N, C-alpha and C positions, 0 to 999 in steps of 0.2 A: 422722357420725353425734354424735349431743347427747352431753356431757360437761358433768359440773359441775364437770370440772378445765379451770384455763385452759390455751389452746393457747401453743406457742411452737416457734418456726421451728428446724430444724434446725441454720440457719446459727449459732444461739446456743448451741447444745450441743454441735457437733461442731466438732472441727479436722484441715485434713487432715494424714496420718501416712503418707506415703510414707517407705520404706526402699529405696532404689534399690542394685542390685548392678549393677557391670559383668559381663557374662556372659564366662567362660573356656570355650573350647573344649572344654577337658579336664576341669573341672569337672563335678560330678552335681547336680541340682537337683530336690527333690520340686517336683509341679507341681499346684496347687489349681485348684478350680473353684466354683463356687455353685451348689445345685441350685434348681432354681424351686420357688414353692409353699410357701415359707418352712422347706424341707428341711434348711438349712445349708451348709457348707461341706464338701468332700470332696476327697480326694485321684486327682488323674487316674493319677498314676505316676513314676516317676522317668525322668530324662534326661538326656542329657550337653549341655554348651553347644553342642557341634556338630549337637545335634540342631534346634537352634532358629534360629528366624530372626531374632528380636529379640536385639540387642546390649545391653539391659537387661532385668532381671526386678524385682520387687519383693517383699521379703519379709514375712510377714504376721506382725502381733505379737499376743501375746494381748490380748482385750478389743478389736482393730479391727472398726470396720464396714466393711464389702467389699462389692460388688455389681456384677454385672456391667451395665455398660452398655446390652448389649444386650438381656438378659430380664429387668432391673429391673421391667418392665412385670406380669411374671408371677411376682412373687415370689422371684426371684434375690437376694437380700440376706440378711446374716446377721452375726454379731458371732462372731469367731473365740475357738474356744476347745479346751484340751486339746492333742492332739496336731497339730492343723492348724497351729499355732503354729510357725514356721521355714518352715513351706512360702511356695512363690511362685507369682505371679501375674504377669501380663502388664499392659501400659500400659490394657487395658482393664475392670480390675478398681480403680476406685478405692479407697482406703483412708483412713479417718478413726480419730480417737481422742475418746472421751467428754469433756466436760469435767465438772470436779468435780459440778456441778447435773445429772448424768446418769447415772445407774444402770446399768451394763452388763446385768445382767441384766433391767431392765427393759425396753433396748432390744433384748436377743437377742427379746424377746414381743413388742416393737411390728415386729419384723422377719416375726412369724409370723402375721401378722393380717391378712387377707384385706382388710379396708376401706383399711388403709395402702397396700395393692398397687394397691387401686383408684386411690387418687389417685398415686401413681408414675405408673400407667399414663395419667393425665391429664397429666402433666407430661411422658411420654416425645415425643420430635420423630421424625419418620419417616413414609415412608409406608409401607403394608399393616404387618399385625401383626407378620411376623416382622422388620422394618427400625426397628422403632420404637427410639429410645434414649433414656435417662435422664444428662443432662449434671449434671456434680457441681453446678452452680448452682440448678439445677430440684430435685435433691435436698433441697439444703442450704434450698432457699426452702418445702419443705415443712413443714407444722407439724402435731403431733402433741400428744395432750392429756398434760400434765406435773403432777401432784399434786407437792408437796414430797418430796424425798429419802426420808424415811421410808418415805413412803407408797409410793412406789414400789418399795424394799425389800419391803415386805409385799405388794406386790400380784406382784413378781416370785415371792416363795418359796410364796406361794398357786398360781401359774400353774404353778411348776414341780410344787408335788404332785398336780395335777391331770395335768400331763404324765406326770408319772412312774405314777401310777395308771393311766391309760388305757394306757399301755406294758405294765405287767404284764397285766392284762386282755387286751392284743392276742397278748402270747407264751403267755399262758394259752388263748386259743383256736386259737391255730396249733398247736400241742402237742397239743389237742384234736381240732382237724380231720385231723390228719395221723393219730393213732389211729381216729378214727371212719371215715375212707377206707378202712382195713384191715378195719374190724368186719366187713362185707356178707361179704365174701371167707371169713374165720375163721368166722362162724357156720355158713357152707353148708357149707363144708368139712370143719370142725375136723380141720386138719391136724394136731393134736397128738396125735390118736388114732393106736394102730397099726392095721396092717391085721386082725390078731386081734381088736382092740378092735370096732373097726367091725362084723366078721363075727357078733362077739359079740352085739352091739346091733341085728343085723337089717339092718344096710347093706348095699346090692349093688352092684357096679361095672356099671354100663350103658351101651353109647355109647348117643348122645344118638339113633339112631335107631329103638331099643326103646320110647322114651317119648313119642317125636312126630313127627309126618310134616309135609310140606311142605303149607300149605294156599295152593289157587291157585283163589281167588273173583273171579273175572277179570272185568271188565265193558270194555265197547267205551266209546269217548270220544264224545262225543257233541259238537258243536260249538255247541251251544247250553248246554253242561253245566257248571257248576261244582263242584269236586270239592276238600273238606276235605283237607287234606294234611300229614302229620305229618312231622317228622327224627328222626333219632336222637342225642343227645350221646353225646360221645367219654366212655371212662373209666367206663362204668357209670353214669352219671346219666341215666338215661331219656328219654323222648318230650318233644317240645316241638310244637304247633302252628306251621305253616308258612302264608303265603298260600295260599287255596285255588287250585287247577289252573284254569286258564281252558282252555276246551274250542277254543277258538279259537287259543289263543296257544301250547298243548305241541305237541309234534312225535310224542307219544306215542299209539300208535292203541290202547293197551288199558293198564288200569290195575287194581291187584289191592286188593280191600277188604279190610281188616283186623278182625278182631274183640277184644273184649274177653277178656283172658285169654289172648291168644296170645302166644308168644313172639318176636321177630321181631328182626335183626341190617340193619346196614348193611354190604354186601358189601365196599364201597371202605373202610372205616374199621373194620372188625373188627378190622385190626392193634392200634390204640391204643383197643380196649375197645367198641365201640358195639354190645353185646347190652344187650337188655333185654326187656321185656313189653308189652301194650298195657293201661293204664288203663282201666276201666270208661268213661270221659268220653271217650274217642278210639275208642269202639267207631264202627264205621262209614266211617271216614275212609279214605283212600285214598292209595296208593304205587305207585312205577316198581316194577321189575322188578328193581333194585339193592337193596331192602329184603324180602327171602325171610322170610316169617312161616309160623308152625307151630301146628297144633292140638295139646295135651298132653294125653297120657291122662291122667287126673283120678287115676284107683287108682294110678299107679306115681309121679306127679311134679307139681309144678306151675310154670308159666313162671314166677311171681315166684321159685322156690327155683333155678331155672335160671338166670337173670339173675344172681342173688346170688354163686351158683357162678363165672359167666365174669367177675365183677369182679376177679378175681387177674389181676395180670400176667403171671404164669407162664403160667395156660390162654391169655391173646392168643397167648404165645412159641408156646405148642406148637400151637396153630391155625395160625400166621404159618407153621410150617414148612412145611404142607401148601398155602401159599399160590401163585398165579401172580402173576408180574408181577416187574419187575426193580426194585431201591430198595427200601427200605422204604415208602416214601409211594406205591407203585404196586401193591402187594401187594392181592390180591384172595380172599377165601375164598368156595370151592366151598361150595355146597348139601352134596355128597356128604362132603365133608372134616367139616363142623360135626357131620353124621349119624353120622359113625363116631366120632369124637371121644367119650371115656368118661370119666364121672364117677361118683364115688360118691354112692349117694343112699339116706338113710335113711328109715325107715318114712313113711309120707305125714304121717302122724299128727305128728311131730316136725318134719317141713316146713314143716306149717302153723304149729307154736310157732316156730319160726325165724324165717318171713315176717312175723309179727304183732309179733315184738321188732327186725325190722328197719325194719317202718313206723313203730313206736313212734321208732328212732333217727332216720328221716328227718325226723318231725315235729320231732326235738330238735334237727336239723340246719337245719332251714327257721327254727327261732327264733332259733339263732344268727347265721343270716344277716341275720335283720331286726336283732337285738340290734348285728350290726358295722355298719349302716346308722345305727344311733342313736349308735353310740359315735364314729365318724365325725363327726358335728355335734356334739358336746359340747364340745373343746377350741374350735373356732370361737365358740361360744357364749357359753363361759367368757371369753375374750378381750373380746369384746362388753361383756361384764357389768362386767369389770374395767375396761376403759377407759373406760366410762362413767358409773364412779364408783359402782355396783351390788354390787361383791365387795368 
């Protein structure tokens, strides 16, 4: 990329800095590696000298540049900092120290820069993506944009701030996601209420068979037919469109047509929460017999409310106790077992209010997912601007 800064070869800025240690079979060593895509140095765990074939290991020093010969092309290069200093690597991880002309904070961000990885990939040798290796001479021949030392420190501080802010946002987003995942079931079941409080508020505990019945709008598969098809996400995350079923290619003789506002579940993946309702845009889609669907009595319940109540892992476990199959991933739920399962139902008007809240929550979750994708592009953009001299 174009930069206002002059470019210098890393060979002018780095000096080989190996700290070899002869392996003692009785001694213990903290072994480190380098994650790809600029994610830094990590510890693999502790071993004894007897556990390794290497007769010599290399100790990492604070501020060292270290990289993986094998995976440098995908960003496995980093500056050693914090507790990773003192850990050990093999000869496959060359180490260097920076000269006074190169700030290690600035260098650490160079290592996180995708454009830098692309240059390293061009310099890597070998056949096949997973066999490419970066020789130290090729690393040292690589050029980077290099302003004066004061500007390097200013850029590093700016990028540290951007990175810190993004990490805070990520932590907050993760906390919000954890809480929002439990909200649908909590809103639908209000488990904090006692049985007496529920009864006093008009709640009724009913088996699902009292509020819905299985729908079997079955159609015969025509050889020249194409049938829009849907699948069900696990963990209560709704439905998704699958490729249409081709009458010439399917072994099914009949398919079931689903209708909007029906309740539907996957018999094969019910053990991990594949319960949901049919949105209006999927009205008229088709499924196999592995996806039973149900018409819900609107005077007693709504499919969306039932789906929200069944987003609780506790409900999945209760239903799984009635399942068939050996082992968790071979459990299937019978229709009879589902219809016998009991839930607490508030008055229908309250169910509608809960569903309206859940729809709003889903819209917020969708916006958060969009913001995640935007956030993921912020730091690479910040790196590009900084090394171009625009920050």
